[in-house]
C-alpha positions as CSV (number, residue, x, y, z in Angstrom):
1,M,112.8,40.8,-106.0
2,R,111.1,43.6,-107.3
3,D,108.8,41.7,-109.2
4,V,108.1,39.3,-106.4
5,L,107.4,42.2,-104.0
6,L,104.9,43.8,-106.3
7,V,103.0,40.3,-106.5
8,A,103.0,39.6,-103.0
9,R,101.8,42.9,-102.2
10,R,98.8,42.8,-104.4
11,E,97.9,38.9,-103.1
12,F,98.3,40.4,-99.4
13,R,96.3,43.5,-99.9
14,E,93.5,41.4,-102.0
15,R,92.8,39.2,-99.2
16,V,93.6,41.2,-96.0
17,A,91.3,43.9,-97.2
18,S,88.5,41.9,-97.9
19,R,85.4,41.7,-95.5
20,S,85.8,38.2,-95.4
21,F,89.1,38.3,-93.4
22,V,88.0,40.7,-91.1
23,V,84.9,38.9,-90.5
24,G,86.9,35.4,-90.2
25,T,89.6,36.5,-88.3
26,L,87.0,38.3,-85.5
27,L,84.2,35.5,-86.2
28,F,86.5,32.6,-85.3
29,P,87.5,33.5,-81.7
30,V,84.2,34.6,-80.6
31,L,82.6,31.4,-81.5
32,V,85.3,29.6,-79.4
33,L,84.5,32.1,-76.4
34,A,80.6,31.7,-77.4
35,L,81.2,27.8,-76.9
36,I,83.3,28.3,-73.2
37,L,80.9,31.0,-71.8
38,L,77.3,30.5,-73.0
39,P,76.8,27.3,-71.3
40,R,78.0,29.2,-68.0
41,L,75.5,32.4,-68.9
42,I,72.4,31.0,-70.3
43,G,70.7,28.4,-67.5
44,S,74.0,27.5,-65.8
45,R,72.0,25.8,-62.9
46,G,70.1,23.7,-65.6
47,T,66.6,22.4,-65.6
48,E,64.8,21.9,-62.4
49,W,62.4,18.7,-62.8
50,A,59.7,18.3,-59.9
51,L,59.4,14.6,-59.3
52,V,57.2,12.6,-57.1
53,V,59.2,9.7,-55.3
54,V,57.2,6.4,-54.4
55,N,59.0,4.2,-52.1
56,E,58.0,0.8,-51.7
57,A,61.7,-0.2,-50.7
58,P,63.2,0.1,-47.3
59,T,63.0,3.6,-45.6
60,E,66.9,3.7,-45.2
61,L,67.1,2.9,-49.0
62,G,64.7,5.6,-49.9
63,R,66.2,8.2,-47.9
64,I,69.6,8.1,-49.4
65,F,68.1,8.1,-52.8
66,T,66.3,11.2,-52.3
67,G,69.2,12.5,-50.0
68,A,71.5,11.8,-53.3
69,L,69.2,13.1,-56.0
70,G,67.9,16.4,-54.4
71,A,71.5,17.3,-52.8
72,A,72.7,20.6,-54.0
73,P,74.2,20.2,-57.3
74,Q,77.8,21.1,-58.1
75,S,78.7,24.1,-59.9
76,G,77.3,23.6,-63.4
77,A,75.5,20.9,-62.9
78,A,72.9,20.1,-65.8
79,N,69.4,19.5,-63.7
80,T,68.5,20.3,-60.2
81,Y,65.4,18.1,-58.5
82,R,62.6,18.8,-56.3
83,L,61.3,16.0,-54.8
84,L,58.1,15.1,-53.8
85,P,57.4,12.4,-51.5
86,A,54.1,10.2,-52.3
87,S,52.4,8.1,-49.4
88,G,51.1,5.0,-50.3
89,T,51.6,2.3,-52.8
90,F,52.4,2.6,-56.3
91,S,48.9,0.7,-57.6
92,S,46.8,3.0,-55.7
93,L,48.7,6.0,-56.9
94,R,49.2,5.2,-60.4
95,E,46.3,7.2,-62.3
96,G,46.6,10.0,-60.1
97,L,50.4,10.3,-60.9
98,N,49.7,9.8,-64.6
99,A,47.1,12.7,-64.6
100,R,49.0,14.8,-62.8
101,V,52.0,14.3,-65.1
102,E,49.6,14.8,-68.4
103,A,48.2,18.1,-66.4
104,R,51.8,19.2,-66.6
105,G,51.4,19.4,-62.5
106,I,54.7,17.4,-62.0
107,D,57.7,16.4,-64.7
108,G,57.5,12.9,-63.7
109,Y,57.6,10.7,-60.8
110,V,60.1,7.9,-59.8
111,V,59.0,4.1,-58.4
112,L,61.6,2.4,-55.7
113,P,60.2,-1.2,-55.8
114,V,59.9,-3.4,-52.8
115,D,62.7,-5.6,-54.4
116,L,64.9,-3.0,-55.7
117,V,67.5,-4.5,-53.3
118,S,67.3,-7.8,-55.0
119,G,67.9,-6.1,-58.7
120,A,64.6,-5.0,-59.5
121,A,64.6,-1.9,-61.7
122,I,63.6,1.7,-61.0
123,L,60.2,2.9,-62.3
124,F,60.9,6.5,-64.1
125,R,57.6,7.8,-65.9
126,T,57.7,11.4,-67.4
127,R,55.7,13.4,-70.1
128,N,58.7,13.3,-72.8
129,V,61.7,11.4,-73.2
130,A,64.2,12.5,-70.7
131,S,67.7,13.7,-71.2
132,L,70.3,11.4,-70.8
133,E,71.8,13.7,-67.7
134,V,68.2,12.9,-65.9
135,V,68.8,9.2,-66.1
136,R,72.1,9.1,-65.0
137,D,71.5,11.2,-62.0
138,L,68.5,8.6,-61.2
139,R,71.1,5.7,-62.0
140,N,73.9,7.2,-59.6
141,A,71.4,8.1,-56.8
142,G,69.9,4.4,-57.1
143,N,73.1,2.6,-57.5
144,L,74.3,4.4,-54.3
145,A,71.0,3.7,-52.4
146,V,70.9,0.1,-53.4
147,Q,74.6,-0.5,-52.4
148,G,74.2,1.2,-48.9
149,E,71.1,-0.9,-48.5
150,R,73.2,-3.9,-49.3
151,L,76.3,-3.3,-47.1
152,R,73.6,-2.3,-44.0
153,Q,71.9,-5.8,-44.5
154,A,75.2,-7.3,-44.6
155,G,76.4,-5.7,-41.3
156,L,79.2,-3.9,-42.9
157,D,79.7,0.3,-42.8
158,A,79.2,1.8,-45.7
159,A,81.7,4.6,-44.9
160,R,84.4,2.2,-43.6
161,L,84.1,0.4,-46.9
162,T,84.3,3.6,-49.0
163,A,87.3,4.8,-47.1
164,L,89.2,1.4,-47.8
165,T,88.1,1.2,-51.6
166,A,89.0,4.7,-52.2
167,P,90.9,5.1,-55.7
168,V,94.4,5.9,-56.1
169,Q,95.0,9.5,-57.4
170,I,97.8,10.2,-60.0
171,D,99.7,13.4,-59.5
172,Q,101.1,14.1,-63.0
173,A,104.1,16.3,-64.0
174,R,106.2,16.9,-67.0
175,V,109.4,17.3,-66.6
176,T,111.2,19.9,-68.1
177,P,114.6,21.8,-67.7
178,A,112.9,24.7,-66.1
179,G,111.4,21.8,-63.4
180,E,108.2,20.2,-62.9
181,E,105.3,21.3,-64.8
182,R,102.1,19.9,-63.8
183,G,99.2,19.5,-65.5
184,Q,96.7,16.8,-67.0
185,A,97.0,14.7,-69.7
186,V,93.6,16.1,-71.5
187,G,95.2,19.4,-71.6
188,A,98.2,18.2,-73.2
189,F,96.0,16.6,-75.7
190,L,93.7,19.5,-76.1
191,A,96.8,21.8,-76.9
192,A,98.5,19.2,-79.4
193,F,95.0,18.8,-81.2
194,L,94.3,22.5,-81.6
195,M,97.7,22.8,-83.1
196,A,97.3,20.3,-85.2
197,F,93.8,21.3,-86.6
198,L,95.1,25.3,-86.8
199,M,98.3,24.0,-89.1
200,Y,95.8,21.9,-91.3
201,F,93.2,24.4,-91.5
202,M,95.1,27.4,-92.1
203,T,97.3,25.3,-94.9
204,T,94.2,24.2,-96.3
205,L,92.4,27.4,-96.7
206,Y,95.0,29.3,-97.9
207,G,96.7,26.8,-99.7
208,V,93.4,26.3,-101.9
209,A,93.4,30.4,-102.1
210,V,96.4,30.2,-104.0
211,M,95.1,27.4,-106.2
212,H,92.2,29.6,-107.1
213,S,94.4,32.6,-107.6
214,V,96.6,30.7,-110.3
215,L,93.2,29.0,-112.0
216,E,91.5,32.2,-112.1
217,E,94.2,33.9,-113.7
218,K,95.0,31.0,-116.1
219,T,91.3,31.2,-117.0
220,G,90.8,34.5,-117.3
221,R,93.9,34.8,-119.5
222,T,95.4,37.6,-117.4
223,A,98.6,35.1,-116.7
224,E,99.9,36.2,-120.0
225,M,99.9,39.7,-119.3
226,L,101.4,39.4,-115.9
227,M,104.4,37.2,-117.4
228,S,105.1,39.4,-120.2
229,G,106.5,41.9,-117.2
230,A,108.3,39.5,-115.0
231,R,109.1,35.9,-114.9
232,A,106.7,33.3,-114.2
233,S,108.8,31.8,-111.2
234,H,108.8,35.5,-109.8
235,V,104.9,35.8,-110.3
236,M,104.4,32.5,-108.6
237,M,106.8,33.1,-105.5
238,G,105.2,36.7,-104.9
239,K,101.5,35.0,-104.9
240,I,102.2,32.4,-102.7
241,A,104.1,35.2,-100.1
242,G,101.2,37.6,-100.5
243,V,98.7,35.0,-99.6
244,G,101.2,33.3,-96.8
245,F,101.4,36.9,-95.2
246,A,97.9,37.2,-95.1
247,A,97.6,33.8,-93.5
248,L,100.6,34.6,-90.7
249,T,98.4,38.0,-90.0
250,Q,95.4,36.1,-89.0
251,V,97.6,33.3,-87.1
252,L,99.0,36.3,-85.2
253,I,95.7,37.9,-84.7
254,W,94.5,34.6,-82.9
255,A,97.7,34.0,-81.0
256,A,97.2,37.3,-79.2
257,I,93.3,36.7,-78.6
258,A,94.2,33.2,-77.4
259,T,97.2,34.3,-75.0
260,F,94.6,36.9,-73.3
261,A,92.3,33.9,-73.2
262,V,95.2,32.3,-71.3
263,S,95.7,35.4,-69.0
264,Q,91.9,35.1,-67.9
265,S,92.1,31.3,-67.4
266,S,90.7,31.7,-63.9
267,R,87.5,33.4,-65.3
268,L,87.1,31.5,-68.5
269,A,87.3,28.1,-66.9
270,G,84.2,26.2,-66.0
271,P,82.7,23.0,-66.9
272,G,83.9,21.1,-69.5
273,F,87.0,23.6,-70.0
274,S,89.1,23.4,-66.9
275,T,91.9,25.8,-65.7
276,A,94.3,23.0,-66.7
277,A,93.0,23.0,-70.1
278,L,93.6,26.6,-70.4
279,Q,96.9,26.8,-68.8
280,A,98.3,24.0,-71.4
281,L,97.9,26.5,-73.9
282,R,100.6,28.8,-72.6
283,I,103.5,27.9,-74.8
284,P,106.7,29.4,-74.3
285,P,108.4,32.1,-76.7
286,V,110.9,29.7,-77.8
287,A,108.6,26.9,-78.5
288,G,106.1,29.6,-80.1
289,A,108.7,30.6,-82.4
290,L,109.1,27.5,-83.6
291,L,105.6,26.6,-84.0
292,L,105.3,29.7,-86.2
293,L,108.4,28.6,-88.2
294,F,106.8,25.2,-88.8
295,F,103.2,26.9,-89.9
296,I,105.1,29.2,-92.1
297,L,107.3,26.8,-94.0
298,G,104.6,24.0,-94.0
299,F,102.3,26.6,-95.7
300,F,104.9,27.3,-98.6
301,L,105.5,23.4,-99.4
302,Y,101.6,23.1,-99.6
303,A,100.8,26.5,-101.5
304,S,103.4,25.6,-104.1
305,M,101.6,22.0,-104.6
306,F,98.6,23.6,-104.5
307,A,100.1,26.1,-107.5
308,I,100.9,23.1,-109.2
309,V,97.4,22.2,-109.0
310,G,96.2,25.6,-110.0
311,A,98.3,25.7,-113.4
312,S,98.0,22.3,-114.4
313,V,94.1,21.8,-114.5
314,T,91.6,23.8,-116.6
315,S,88.7,24.2,-114.4
316,Q,87.2,24.3,-110.9
317,Q,85.8,21.1,-111.0
318,E,88.9,19.4,-112.2
319,S,91.1,21.3,-109.1
320,Q,88.5,19.9,-106.6
321,S,89.1,16.4,-107.9
322,V,92.8,16.9,-107.8
323,Q,93.1,19.0,-104.7
324,F,92.5,16.2,-102.3
325,A,95.4,14.2,-104.0
326,A,97.9,17.2,-102.5
327,L,95.9,16.7,-99.1
328,I,96.6,13.6,-98.4
329,P,100.2,13.9,-97.0
330,L,98.6,16.7,-94.5
331,M,96.2,14.4,-93.5
332,I,98.5,11.6,-92.3
333,P,99.3,12.9,-89.1
334,L,96.0,13.5,-88.0
335,L,95.7,9.6,-88.5
336,F,98.2,9.0,-86.4
337,L,97.8,11.5,-83.7
338,R,97.0,9.2,-80.9
339,S,100.2,7.3,-81.7
340,I,102.1,10.4,-81.9
341,L,100.7,11.5,-78.4
342,N,101.3,8.3,-76.6
343,A,104.8,7.8,-78.1
344,P,106.2,11.1,-79.4
345,L,109.7,9.8,-79.3
346,G,108.5,6.8,-81.0
347,W,109.6,5.4,-84.4
348,T,106.4,6.4,-86.0
349,A,106.3,9.8,-84.5
350,T,109.8,10.5,-85.2
351,T,109.4,9.5,-88.9
352,L,106.5,11.6,-89.5
353,G,108.4,14.6,-87.8
354,L,111.3,14.3,-90.2
355,V,109.1,13.7,-93.7
356,P,109.0,17.3,-95.1
357,F,104.9,16.7,-96.2
358,T,104.1,15.6,-92.6
359,A,106.6,17.3,-90.5
360,P,104.2,20.5,-90.4
361,I,101.8,18.9,-88.0
362,A,103.5,15.9,-86.8
363,M,106.4,17.9,-85.4
364,P,104.6,20.4,-83.7
365,T,102.2,17.9,-82.1
366,R,105.4,16.0,-80.8
367,M,106.6,19.4,-79.1
368,A,103.5,19.7,-77.3
369,A,103.6,16.2,-76.0
370,T,107.4,16.4,-74.9
371,E,110.6,17.8,-75.1
372,V,112.1,16.6,-78.5
373,P,115.7,16.6,-79.0
374,A,117.3,19.8,-80.6
375,I,118.8,18.1,-83.4
376,E,115.6,16.3,-84.4
377,I,113.6,19.8,-84.7
378,A,116.8,21.0,-86.7
379,A,116.5,18.0,-89.1
380,S,112.6,18.3,-89.6
381,L,112.9,22.3,-90.5
382,L,115.8,21.2,-93.0
383,S,113.9,18.7,-94.3
384,L,110.9,21.1,-94.9
385,L,113.5,23.5,-96.8
386,A,114.5,21.0,-98.6
387,G,111.1,20.2,-99.6
388,I,109.9,23.5,-100.2
389,V,113.3,24.2,-102.6
390,M,112.3,20.9,-104.5
391,V,108.7,21.2,-104.7
392,A,109.0,25.2,-105.5
393,W,111.2,23.9,-108.3
394,V,108.8,21.9,-109.9
395,A,106.0,24.4,-109.2
396,G,107.8,26.9,-111.3
397,K,108.6,24.9,-114.4
398,V,104.6,23.6,-114.3
399,Y,103.4,27.4,-113.8
400,R,105.7,28.5,-116.8
401,V,104.4,25.8,-119.3
402,G,101.0,25.5,-117.3
403,M,99.9,28.9,-117.4
404,L,99.9,29.5,-121.0
405,S,98.4,25.8,-121.8
406,T,94.8,25.8,-122.4
407,G,92.4,22.6,-123.1
408,R,92.4,19.4,-121.4
409,R,94.0,18.5,-118.0
410,P,97.4,17.3,-118.6
411,T,98.7,13.6,-117.4
412,L,101.6,12.6,-115.3
413,A,103.7,12.1,-118.5
414,E,102.6,15.6,-119.8
415,L,103.9,17.2,-116.3
416,A,107.2,15.3,-116.7
417,R,107.5,16.8,-120.0
418,W,106.3,20.3,-118.8
419,I,109.3,20.2,-116.3
420,R,111.6,18.8,-118.6
421,S,110.9,21.4,-121.2
422,A,110.8,24.2,-119.1
C-alpha cells in the first residue's frame, strides 16, 4: 500500500501542479458563463433595421403588418425595426429606393403587393443577404396581417377566432417521494446531457493521460526502475489513483461553480437559457454522491483499460489507433441517449445501466430522467465493481509483462499468453 500511495502522490502532484490543469479548470466554467452572459451584455437589443414599407395591399393589412413588425421587441430579441412609410406605387419608387439602399440611407425595403392576400410573395430587398431572424420576423408579420385580412373578408372576428383556437398548455411535473417537482423537459434533457458529456469528457481525458503516462515510462525505460522497487500492480494502481484524484479535484471545483450558478439562476437566466434549465441542474445531495461514485468507478474501469493499451503498444501512433477501441463501449450510451431519456425504465436503458462498460454514463442519465429503483442502482454499482476487479486483474498482468517488452505491438494471442504467464 505504501508503494501505491507514493506513485499516486507523484501522479497527483504532477497533474494538479501543472499550469494546464489550473488553466483548464478555470477556463471551462469561464467559457460556459461567457456563452450565457455575452449575448445579454453585448448587443442585447440586437441590430436596428431601417426599412421602407411600400403598401399596395389593403390599408388594414398594411397597418397590421407594420404594427406587428415595429412593435416593441421582446427581451433578448435579435433585431428591432424602424419602419418608414412610402406613398406611391412600387414601380414609381423602385429606382429611388434602390439608390437609397446603395447609398446606405436605408437598410432595405419591403413591398406588400396588391394581391398579397391571394398568395403573392412579399418583396424584400436589402444591400446584403438578410439574417434568418429578419426573414423570420417578416414572415411572421406577413402571416399575421394576411390571415387577419382573410378573416375580415370572410366576415370573421380575428380576436374571437384566436381565442377559440388557442393551443392547450401542458403543466408538467415530476412525481418524487418529496412531492411534485415542476420543470421542463428541455431542462431534464440538458441536465442528463451535461452529465453524460462530463462523464465521457473526463473519463476520456484522464484515462488517456494514464495511457500516455504508462507509454512514456515504457519507451523511456523508467518502468524498469519503478518496478525494481515496487510490484508492477502497485505501480499501476498508484498511477490510476493519482490521476483519478486529479480528475476528481477538477470535477469538485466545477461542481462548486455549478452550485453557485444555480443559486444565481434568476440573474444568469436569459434567452436560450431559462431559469428552469438552470434549476434542472440542482441535484439532491444523495443523488450527487451517487453520481460522483459512478464517475469514480467509471474512471477506474476505463483507466485500467487505457493502462492495458499503454502497456501493450510501442508508440504514440499505435496508441491513437488502439485507444478508439477502448472508447467504443463508452460511446454506446451517447448513441442511445434519446432512447434512455424517452424510456428510462425500458429494456434498453436498464440493460445499458447494468453493463459495467456502459453503466458510468447510462445509469446517471437514467437517474436524471426518473426515479430509478434502488436495487437497480445497487446492481449497477456492483457490476461496475466486478468489472473494475476483472479489468484491473488483466491490466496488472499485461502491465507486468508489457512494460518490459519492446518492439512490435503484440497480437491478441500474445496478450492472452502474457496474461497466463504473468
